[in-house]
N, CA, C and O of each residue as an XYZ file, in Angstrom:
340
protein
N     -29.673     27.184    -11.085
C     -28.838     26.632    -11.931
C     -27.449     26.804    -11.082
O     -27.113     27.832    -10.494
N     -26.688     25.531    -11.145
C     -25.448     25.402    -10.175
C     -24.366     25.657    -10.624
O     -24.282     25.097    -11.717
N     -23.217     26.354    -10.326
C     -22.196     26.794    -10.957
C     -20.893     25.508    -10.355
O     -20.727     25.244     -9.164
N     -20.252     24.986    -11.295
C     -19.335     23.977    -11.034
C     -18.082     24.615    -10.842
O     -17.617     25.505    -11.554
N     -17.493     24.034     -9.697
C     -16.174     24.404     -9.394
C     -15.072     23.876    -10.092
O     -15.236     22.725    -10.496
N     -14.103     24.355    -10.317
C     -12.690     23.851    -10.897
C     -12.636     22.454    -10.396
O     -12.767     21.548    -11.219
N     -12.455     22.169     -9.110
C     -12.257     20.672     -8.600
C     -13.234     19.715     -8.823
O     -12.978     18.524     -9.005
N     -14.575     20.296     -8.812
C     -15.689     19.442     -9.574
C     -15.465     18.853    -10.845
O     -15.661     17.687    -11.186
N     -14.964     19.951    -11.597
C     -14.629     19.624    -13.018
C     -13.531     18.670    -13.116
O     -13.584     17.892    -14.068
N     -12.625     18.590    -12.378
C     -11.629     17.679    -12.446
C     -12.062     16.423    -11.972
O     -11.716     15.365    -12.497
N     -12.877     16.514    -10.906
C     -13.174     15.038    -10.378
C     -14.263     14.553    -11.491
O     -14.316     13.324    -11.490
N     -14.916     14.989    -12.192
C     -15.758     14.486    -13.362
C     -14.713     13.915    -14.381
O     -14.844     12.771    -14.818
N     -13.510     14.855    -14.813
C     -12.737     14.425    -15.688
C     -12.054     12.937    -15.383
O     -11.823     12.042    -16.195
N     -11.830     12.961    -14.100
C     -10.995     11.787    -13.453
C     -12.013     10.538    -13.451
O     -11.634      9.453    -13.891
N     -13.204     10.704    -12.989
C     -14.297      9.510    -12.916
C     -14.474      9.020    -14.599
O     -14.438      7.882    -15.067
N     -14.664     10.266    -15.249
C     -14.723      9.592    -17.070
C     -13.590      8.810    -17.317
O     -13.735      7.718    -17.867
N     -12.170      9.323    -16.897
C     -11.182      8.431    -17.249
C     -11.229      7.141    -16.523
O     -10.997      6.149    -17.215
N     -11.453      6.977    -15.415
C     -11.654      5.639    -14.631
C     -12.548      4.864    -15.153
O     -12.361      3.649    -15.205
N     -13.676      5.453    -15.629
C     -14.786      4.540    -16.316
C     -14.325      3.867    -17.669
O     -14.768      2.788    -18.063
N     -13.372      4.637    -18.344
C     -12.997      4.110    -19.588
C     -11.595      3.208    -19.737
O     -11.101      2.869    -20.812
N     -11.127      2.933    -18.553
C     -10.226      2.024    -18.348
C     -10.566      0.671    -18.608
O     -11.733      0.296    -18.726
N      -9.567     -0.079    -18.702
C     -10.088     -1.690    -18.593
C      -9.825     -2.059    -17.141
O      -8.959     -1.549    -16.429
N     -10.772     -3.109    -16.761
C     -10.805     -3.713    -15.265
C      -9.448     -3.905    -14.760
O      -9.152     -3.500    -13.635
N      -8.486     -4.577    -15.617
C      -7.151     -4.900    -14.991
C      -6.298     -3.721    -14.650
O      -5.329     -3.936    -13.922
N      -6.522     -2.494    -15.075
C      -5.767     -1.407    -14.755
C      -6.156     -0.783    -13.488
O      -5.403     -0.067    -12.827
N      -7.619     -1.146    -13.108
C      -8.124     -0.470    -11.635
C      -7.133     -0.548    -10.521
O      -6.985      0.456     -9.824
N      -6.489     -1.543    -10.291
C      -5.650     -1.910     -9.145
C      -4.618     -0.887     -9.264
O      -4.432     -0.076     -8.356
N      -3.844     -0.889    -10.492
C      -2.861      0.330    -10.502
C      -3.401      1.791    -10.150
O      -2.669      2.577     -9.548
N      -4.536      2.096    -10.488
C      -5.201      3.487    -10.101
C      -5.111      3.427     -8.745
O      -4.460      4.305     -8.177
N      -5.677      2.497     -8.061
C      -5.871      2.485     -6.541
C      -4.323      2.837     -5.862
O      -4.130      3.667     -4.974
N      -3.261      1.972     -6.531
C      -1.909      2.221     -5.964
C      -1.556      3.498     -6.147
O      -1.087      4.131     -5.201
N      -1.740      4.122     -7.493
C      -1.500      5.604     -7.494
C      -2.299      6.504     -6.490
O      -1.705      7.257     -5.718
N      -3.558      6.412     -6.521
C      -4.210      7.332     -5.435
C      -3.821      7.145     -4.008
O      -4.087      7.999     -3.161
N      -3.182      6.017     -3.728
C      -2.829      5.902     -2.477
C      -1.532      6.537     -2.137
O      -1.392      7.050     -1.026
N      -0.487      6.543     -3.087
C       0.500      7.142     -2.968
C       0.395      8.398     -2.838
O       0.900      9.016     -1.902
N      -0.505      9.095     -4.082
C      -0.808     10.641     -3.864
C      -1.269     11.265     -2.512
O      -0.958     12.363     -2.050
N      -2.265     10.094     -1.870
C      -2.955     10.650     -0.614
C      -1.871     10.613      0.476
O      -1.991     11.375      1.435
N      -0.706      9.688      0.386
C      -0.006      9.387      1.175
C       1.125     10.672      1.468
O       1.536     11.037      2.570
N       1.516     11.278     -0.004
C       2.385     12.286     -0.335
C       1.883     13.274      0.437
O       2.541     13.776      1.348
N       0.709     13.625      0.147
C      -0.001     15.013      0.705
C      -0.221     14.891      2.135
O      -0.239     15.963      2.739
N      -0.412     13.718      2.895
C      -0.674     13.399      4.179
C       0.674     13.768      5.004
O       0.724     14.362      6.081
N       1.738     13.278      4.241
C       2.975     13.574      5.004
C       3.341     15.011      4.808
O       4.099     15.474      5.660
N       2.978     15.738      3.928
C       3.655     16.935      3.786
C       2.569     17.790      4.645
O       2.831     18.930      5.030
N       1.428     17.198      4.892
C       0.142     18.191      5.732
C       0.472     18.152      7.364
O       0.066     18.972      8.188
N       1.330     16.965      7.629
C       1.111     16.425      8.974
C       1.644     17.400      9.697
O       2.375     18.167      9.071
N       1.499     17.596     10.810
C       2.127     18.394     12.000
C       3.063     17.620     12.513
O       2.827     17.256     13.664
N       4.286     17.157     11.927
C       5.275     16.453     12.670
C       6.387     17.180     13.241
O       6.424     18.397     13.059
N       7.357     16.571     13.949
C       8.341     17.045     14.556
C       9.184     17.957     13.667
O       9.878     17.403     12.815
N       9.206     19.195     13.754
C       9.996     19.820     12.696
C      11.500     19.473     12.628
O      12.053     19.386     13.725
N      12.262     19.257     11.524
C      13.464     18.983     11.203
C      14.493     19.885     11.936
O      14.405     21.112     11.880
N      15.397     19.294     12.572
C      16.549     20.294     13.399
C      17.747     19.693     13.102
O      18.068     18.554     13.439
N      18.333     20.385     12.536
C      19.657     19.835     12.243
C      20.687     19.492     13.336
O      20.518     20.127     14.377
N      21.637     18.692     13.326
C      22.450     18.630     14.114
C      23.664     19.370     13.858
O      24.218     19.235     12.767
N      24.220     20.269     14.894
C      25.414     21.069     14.376
C      26.863     20.138     14.633
O      27.138     19.594     15.702
N      27.618     20.102     13.523
C      29.051     19.387     13.643
C      30.074     19.891     13.772
O      31.130     19.261     13.822
N      29.969     21.208     13.857
C      30.876     22.228     13.881
C      31.986     21.966     14.931
O      31.751     22.078     16.134
N      33.222     21.607     14.438
C      34.187     21.656     15.232
C      34.667     20.041     15.601
O      35.702     19.637     16.132
N      33.695     19.441     15.185
C      34.186     17.757     14.957
C      35.467     17.389     14.755
O      36.084     16.919     15.712
N      36.052     17.518     13.590
C      37.438     17.404     13.252
C      38.338     18.447     13.658
O      39.460     18.481     13.151
N      37.970     19.346     14.553
C      39.085     20.289     14.975
C      40.475     20.197     14.957
O      41.304     20.950     14.446
N      40.628     19.028     15.672
C      41.842     18.811     16.324
C      42.595     17.550     15.485
O      43.560     16.914     15.910
N      41.971     17.363     14.293
C      42.523     16.353     13.671
C      43.137     16.525     12.335
O      42.381     17.081     11.538
N      44.227     16.221     11.901
C      44.946     16.605     10.911
C      44.482     15.478      9.733
O      44.984     14.358      9.826
N      43.704     15.700      8.825
C      43.523     14.683      7.708
C      43.880     15.133      6.208
O      43.309     16.117      5.737
N      44.787     14.442      5.487
C      45.270     14.748      4.426
C      44.654     14.033      3.127
O      43.771     13.181      3.226
N      45.121     14.394      2.062
C      44.414     13.431      0.889
C      45.075     11.928      0.982
O      44.375     11.001      0.574
N      46.195     11.679      1.422
C      46.539     10.373      1.608
C      45.715      9.642      2.483
O      45.442      8.487      2.157
N      45.205     10.163      3.683
C      44.019      9.602      4.568
C      42.852      9.162      3.875
O      42.358      8.044      4.020
N      42.330     10.232      2.969
C      41.253     10.109      2.459
C      41.172      9.086      1.257
O      40.117      8.501      1.014
N      42.158      8.917      0.619
C      42.491      7.759     -0.259
C      42.300      6.538      0.257
O      41.522      5.704     -0.205
N      43.134      6.375      1.407
C      43.027      5.196      2.332
C      41.742      4.711      2.816
O      41.531      3.525      3.071
N      40.888      5.642      2.939
C      39.577      5.291      3.717
C      38.638      4.935      2.157
O      37.662      4.186      2.099
N      39.138      5.557      1.204
C      38.192      5.148      0.068
C      38.567      3.490     -0.485
O      37.736      2.702     -0.937
N      39.875      3.263     -0.326
C      40.135      2.143     -0.749
C      39.456      1.131      0.096
O      38.750      0.236     -0.370
N      39.785      1.372      1.811
C      38.883      0.320      2.281
C      37.447      0.065      2.136
O      36.891     -1.033      2.141
N      36.908      1.258      2.003
C      35.513      1.144      1.766
C      35.256      0.567      0.364
O      34.352     -0.266      0.441
N      35.681      0.694     -0.781
C      35.717     -0.146     -1.831
C      35.938     -1.416     -1.833
O      35.416     -2.192     -2.632
N      36.824     -1.770     -0.832
C      37.039     -3.260     -0.739
C      36.229     -3.913     -0.127
O      35.856     -5.039     -0.459
N      35.764     -3.143      1.074
C      34.621     -3.776      1.682
C      33.236     -3.830      1.189
O      32.357     -4.527      1.697
N      33.074     -2.977      0.067
C      31.672     -3.168     -0.941
C      32.066     -4.393     -1.828
O      31.187     -5.236     -2.003
N      33.367     -4.600     -2.444
C      33.609     -5.489     -3.410
C      33.472     -6.786     -2.887
O      33.153     -7.701     -3.646
N      33.713     -7.029     -1.444
C      33.942     -8.128     -0.758
C      32.325     -8.704     -0.557
O      31.996     -9.881     -0.709
N      31.427     -7.607     -0.189
C      29.967     -7.958     -0.240
C      29.374     -8.184     -1.443
O      28.221     -8.615     -1.406
N      29.986     -7.959     -2.712
C      29.548     -8.609     -3.869
C      28.751     -7.409     -4.513
O      27.979     -7.749     -5.410
N      28.814     -5.816     -4.156
C      28.333     -4.928     -4.591
C      28.975     -4.224     -5.739
O      28.441     -3.229     -6.230
């Protein structure tokens, strides 16, 4: 007698669910499985570790006040409105 693992039980449930889906929904299942595979592949990849860039002191000799910030915000919004955003 063989003992089924929890993973095998889940796989059986998935297969039963897929077997009971209408044929037109199978492409959507493939898209979802591709997404899940991609998500876990990215998580498990040995990629270059994130290394933050230090910006400490970047604005050290600058005097920025609320008026400067307001002016930059106005310019930004005008630029966005000009693009129709």
